[in-house]
N, C-alpha and C positions, 0 to 999 in steps of 0.2 A: 379522555386523558391523553396528555401531550408526551411524545417520545422526545427525549433529549440526549445528545451525544456528548460525551466527556472524556477527558484523558485521566487514567488512574495510574499510580505507581504502586505495585505490590512486590513483596519480598517473599518468594515461595521456594520450599526446598522440596525437591523431587527426586525419588530413587530412579535410577535408570532400570531398564530390563536386566542388564547385566548384574548390577548390585542386588537386585531382588533375587535373581536365581542364585547368587553366591550365598545369600543368607539361606536360602532353602537348602543349598548343598551342604552348609555348615550343620544343618539340623539333622541331616540323613544319618542314621546309625550305621556303623561298620557293617552290620549284618545284611543291609539292603544297598550299600554302596555299590556293589557289582551290578545290581539290576539297574541302578540309575545310569551307570556307565554303558551298560549294554542298550539302554533306550537311546542314549546320546549317539552311540555308534550306528544304531539303525537309522536314525534321522539324519546323521550326517556322514556320508561315505568318506569324507576326506579325513576323519579321524579313525585310526587304528590301534589296536593293542600289540605292542612290540614284546618279543620274547625276553629281551633284555633291558627294556625300560629306557632305551636311548632315544633322545629326541634329537633330530638332525639338527645340524648348526644352523642351517639357513631358515630354520623355523623357530630359532630362540624366541621366547615370549618377549614382547615389548614390555616397557617399564609400566605403562598404564594402559587399562582396558579401552578397547575401541568403543567409540560412542555410537549410538544407534544410527547416525547419519553415516558412518564410516562402513558399517557392516550391512547397511541395507540401502544402497543407493536407489535413486529414484527411476533409473533406466533411461536418463536423458542421453542426448547426443554427446554431451560434454563428458558425461561418465564413460563413454565407449572411446572418446579420443584421447582420454587422459589416463589410460590404464598403464600403470608402471608396474611391471612383474620383476623389477631388479630385486626387490626386497625378498621375492619367492624364490628366484633362481640365481644362483651364484656360481662362481668357479669353483671347482673342487667337488661338485655334487657326486660326481661319478666315482670318487675315491672310495675305497672300501672302509667301512666303519671299524673302529677299534674292536666293537664287540663281536665281529665276524672273525678275528684273528686270534681269539681265545682258544686255548686247547681244552677241548672238552674232557680229555683224560686228567686234567687238573683242575677241576672246578674251583670257583672262589668260594669262600665260606658263605654259606647261605644261612641267614638268622631267621628265615621265614618260619613262624610258628603255625604248623598245621593243627586246626581244630577239628577233631572228628565230629562226624554227625551220624547218629544211629538210624538205620532204616527200620520203621516200624508200621504197624497197621493201625489205623485211627479207630477210635471208639466206634464210630457210625459203621465203618467197614467190618468190624467183628460182629456187630449187631446183624447186620444184613447177612452175614456168613451163617449165623445161627438160623436166622429166619429161612435160609435156604433149605435147611435141613428139615423143615416142617412140610408136611403135605396139607395143601389148603387150596381152595378154589382161587382161581385167578383175581375175582373181586377182594377177597379177604386179603390176598397177598399184596395188592396194590394200597389197600387201606392200611396194612400193616408196615408197608415200606413209607408211607406217608407219615404216619405216627413215629416211626423211628427217625425219620428226618426231621421231626420237630423236638426231639430230645435236646435238651442243652448240654453243655460241656461236662456238667456234673451228673448227667444221666436222668434228669428229671423231666417229667412231662408237665410243662408250665401251661399248655394251652387248655381251655375249657372244652368240655365235650361238645358244646352246641357250635363252638367256634371251629372245632375239626370237622363237624358235619357241613357247616357252611363252606369250609376250605375245600372239602371232597366234591361238593356239588358244583362250585363255581370253577374251580381249577381243574378237576379231572372228570367232571361229569358223572360223579358216582353218587347215587342216592343210598344213604344209610340212616341209621338212627343211634341213639346213645346206647340202647341195650346191646346193639351188635358191635359198637365201638369198644365197650367194656368188656365183651368176650375176648376181643382181639388184644386189648391192653393186658388182660389177665394172663394171656399167653406170652406176650413179651415180657411181663414181670417175672417169668419162670426162666429167662435167660441168664447167664452169666455176665458180669458178676452179680450176686444176690443184691436186690435194691433197686435195679435199673427200672425205668418206667414208673416210678413212684411220683405222686403229685404233690407230696409235702414230706418234710423230714420225718414227721411221725410215721407215715406209711412206709417210708424208705427203710427205717430201724425195724419196723414190725415185719416187712417182707423177709429181711435178713434172720430174724428170730424164728420165723415160721419155718424157714427151710434148715433149721439146725437139725441134724440127724440125732436121734435118741435124747429128746430134751429132758432134762432133769427138772427138779423142783424149783431151783434158782432161775432157770429159763423160763419157766412158767410163771414165776413171780414177776420177772422182767417184763414179760408181754403183758400181764395185768398192769403194771406201772405204766406202760407207755400207752395202753388202750384207755385207762380210766384216770391217771393222774399225770398226763404228760406236761400240762403247764406247771403243776406244782413240782414236777422233777426239773424242768428247765429253770425255774425260779429257786430251786434248792429249798423248798418248804417241806423237809424231810419228815418233819413231826406228824404232818397231816397224812402223809404216804404210810407211815408207820402205824397210826391209828386205824387208817382204812383197811390195810391188808395185815394187820396184826403181826408186824415184823420187827424182831429185835434188831439192835445196832449191827451185829454180825451179819445177819441175814441182809440187812439193807446194803452194807458194804459188799457183799457178794454180789448183789443185783446191779449196784453201780459198776462193779468191775466188769460184769458182762455187757452192760450197755455201752460203756466208753470205749470198748473195744471193736464196736460196729463201726462200719465205714459211712460217714455222712455224705460223702461225694462219690458213689461207685463208678462214675464214668470218668472222674478225674484223674485216675491212675492209669488210664489205658490210651496209649497213643497220643495224649495231650489234647483229646477232643478235636474240635475243628480249629482251634487256636493253637495249632501244633508248634508254629515257629516261636511262640512266646516262651516255650520250655527252656529254651537256650539263651545264654547270655554270652555274647561274643566281645570280650574286651577290647577297647579302642586303645589302651595303653597298657604297658607292663613295667612295673617298678621293681627293681632288684636291689637288694642291699649288699653291696660288695664291700666287706670289712668296714662297715660304717659309712661308706660312701653310696649315696643313692644313684642309681643309674635308670633313667628314663628312657624308654624306647615306644615307638608308635607301631601298632599292629600293621604287618606288611600289607593288609587288605586296604589299608588307607593310603598307600602308595603304589597305585597300579601303573603298568608300563604303557603309557600313552604316547602316540607320536602323530605325525602328519602322514597320510597316505603317500607312498612313493609314486603310485599310479597318477595322483592328482599333480605331483611335481612335474612328472614326464609330459603331462598334456600341456603344462605351461611351456616347457622346453621345445615341445613341438610348435607352439605358437609362435615362440621367438625365432625359431628357425624359418618358420614360412614366410615367403616373400609376400604373398597377397594376404592384406588384412581386411576382409569384407566385414559387413556389420553382424552377420550370424556368428563369425568366428570371434568378433569382440565381445557379443552377447554370452558366448560359451564361456570366455575366459573371465568375464565379469561374474557369472555364476561360480566358476571355480574359486575365484578370489573370495567371494563371500563365504563359501564352505570352509576354505582354509582359515579365513579369519575367525569364523565361529569356532573351529577346531582348536586354533591357538588360544582363543579366549577360554575354551573349556579346560584345556590343560593347565593354563595358568590359574584358573579357579580351583582346581584340584590342589595345586601347589600352595595356593594361598589357604586352603582349607587345612592342609597339613601343618603349615606354619602357625596358624591360628590355634590349632589343637594343641601342638606341642608347647607354644607360649604360655597358654592358659594352664596347661597342666603342670608345666615346670613352676609356675607361679604359685599354684595350689600345693605342690610338693615341698616348696622352699618355706611356704608359710606354715604347713602343718608337718614339718620336718619331724618332730618328735613322735607324731603317731606312726609315720611310715617306718620308723625305725624300731618302735616298741610295740605298736599294735594296740596300745592301751588307749581306750576311747576318752578317758579322763584327761588325757594329754592334749586333747583337741582344743585349739584356740577358738575364741568367737572369731567368726569369719563372714562377712557378707558380700555380695556381688561386688560392691563399690570398691571393697579392699583389692580384689583381683583386677578390677578394671583400671584401677590406678597403677597398679604394678606393670600391667602389660600394655598400657596406653590404648586399650580397646574400649568401645562403648559397652555399657552395662548390658544392653539388650544382647549383644554378641556373647558375652560370658554366660549369660542367661541361657542362650541356646546351647552352648556346649555343656553346660552343667545339667541341664535336664535330661539330656538323651545319650550321654557317654558313660562308660564304665572303665575303671581302672582295676588291673589285676594286681594284688600284692602278695606277699607269703603269708598274709593273715586272712586272705580272702579276697573276693572281688566286690567292689563298692560302686555305687553310682556316684558320680561327682557331686550331686546335690547333697550327699550324706555330709560332706565336709564343711557345709555352710550351716551356720547357726548364729542366733543373736546372742548377746551378751547378758550377764546377769551379775550383779554386784553382790560381794560378800561383805560380811560385818566389818572387814578390814579395809573395805574400799576397793578390793581387787576385783577385776573384771573376769568372769569365767564364762565358758561356753554353756550354753542351755544343754548341749549334748552331753557335757559332765554331769549335769544336775539329773538328767533322764537317766544316765548310767547308774548313779548313786541310787536313784529312786526306784530302778529295777532290781538293784542288788538287796535294798532294804525289803522289798515285796518277796524276793526269792527266799530270803532268810527269816521270814515271819512264820509263825505257827499257823498251820492251816486250819488249825480247830478255832483259832482266836486271831483271824487276819486282822491287819492294821486299818483303820477307818482313815479317810482322807485328813482328818483333823489330827489324828496320830502321827501320819506321815509327815504333815506340815511340821509338827513339833520336832520331830527327829531331825528333818533337814535343817530346821532353824537352830538345833544344838550343834549341828556339823558347821554352822556359820553361813548358811545360805538363807538370805532374806527373800522368802517367798510367801505367797498368799495361798490359802487353801484351795481357792478357785483355780490358781495356776497349777497346783499340784494334780487336781482333777483334770485340767486339760492336758498335761504331760501324760497322765496315766491313760487318758483315752487315745493319745497319739501313739503310745506304746502298745495299743490294743489289750490292754489289762482290765479286766472287769472290776466292778466295786466290791467292796469286801464281803458282803453277803453271799456273792457268787462265787468267790474264792475259798469260801469255807467248805471243810471237808469233815466227814465224822471220825 
């Protein structure tokens, strides 16, 4: 096989490392932006957080981001000889900034919204605290700690017993068997809240019923229903349960009331489990209706006070004053220049992030103006990513990054930006309406139905068509599933 040499011309589009990092910054939610900034400050000592958010004049961001060649010189002699620090050190650097002349006794209006966070004990920590109250040998305690550590956020034990014995043997060098494991699991199942340590929903509900003080006949019937007719109960085959346990309608209704009051996720209400941070939503935007005029503001956490380190600036000044410029000094200055360039880029990237967020949210606010004024979901217009991309002159992928990870707080609640995007559906009159409007009407129809005779998907299709919405039965079924509404048989009550 012969090798041939040839010339080829290709047109390639590549993203610079800075552009990639900017896209990643755009995706970062407000809740974790502080962590991202701390990471950057740890990696780059030329970047620091100021008290008043003033960026020194000599370090104003350039109009364009530096290319990788500018920020990462190859260390050649030419780089050392051509160091120009005039753009970093200018006259007037020693002047006192305006922010230092402000009177602390008359502070400016601070519009920062402080979002409190509660301090709480996690679910696993509470379980371990209860374990500490039991007297048991060290071996059993280590096994119990391992079992508690494998509980999921809802309080269930999802691992099989043989898998637990293998885990203990390989990871902790503890030999045990399934019988010993079951004895310890049963002790854990006596912990609060009732139902923890269960291996299935059926066992979780039964554990709660077993611990009810002074059980009456209704509780005993509920235990029998869950022990013998659990599948029939979940599928609402009530006739079979009534025949098997000889219950009339009123007795079965009482049993159902007892069961539905049980907690299917006993660990989910304590400390947020291990996914503690997911219990909080920190809005990225605030929209206020001021006498019919919508006012948009950005969460202050998205506008951190970043500036270039004065220490690095002073280093450059010392270099400029020095008479002798040896190679080692020039290498040091080149390093400082790289760090300052990187800090300038990061500050500029944060500002670009702010502008992109505000421009995108403002376009969404104007597009869905009626909703933000009324809070009525039926006023939402059909809106896709392309509509906002055209208004903001941003790429569709950029709008998507903003919509998928950001929240806005309104007087009607806090919404993910993705909530406002929906496809269009044509009515009989030819008018285009949002699928969000159709889902709202579908949800209202199901709320208003008789639960003894709930509407089938076919009936819901007919009702929507009577209201002028051209929609197929399979589309109704799809929307119903997206709304997490079960089929008619499972919505039926006695």
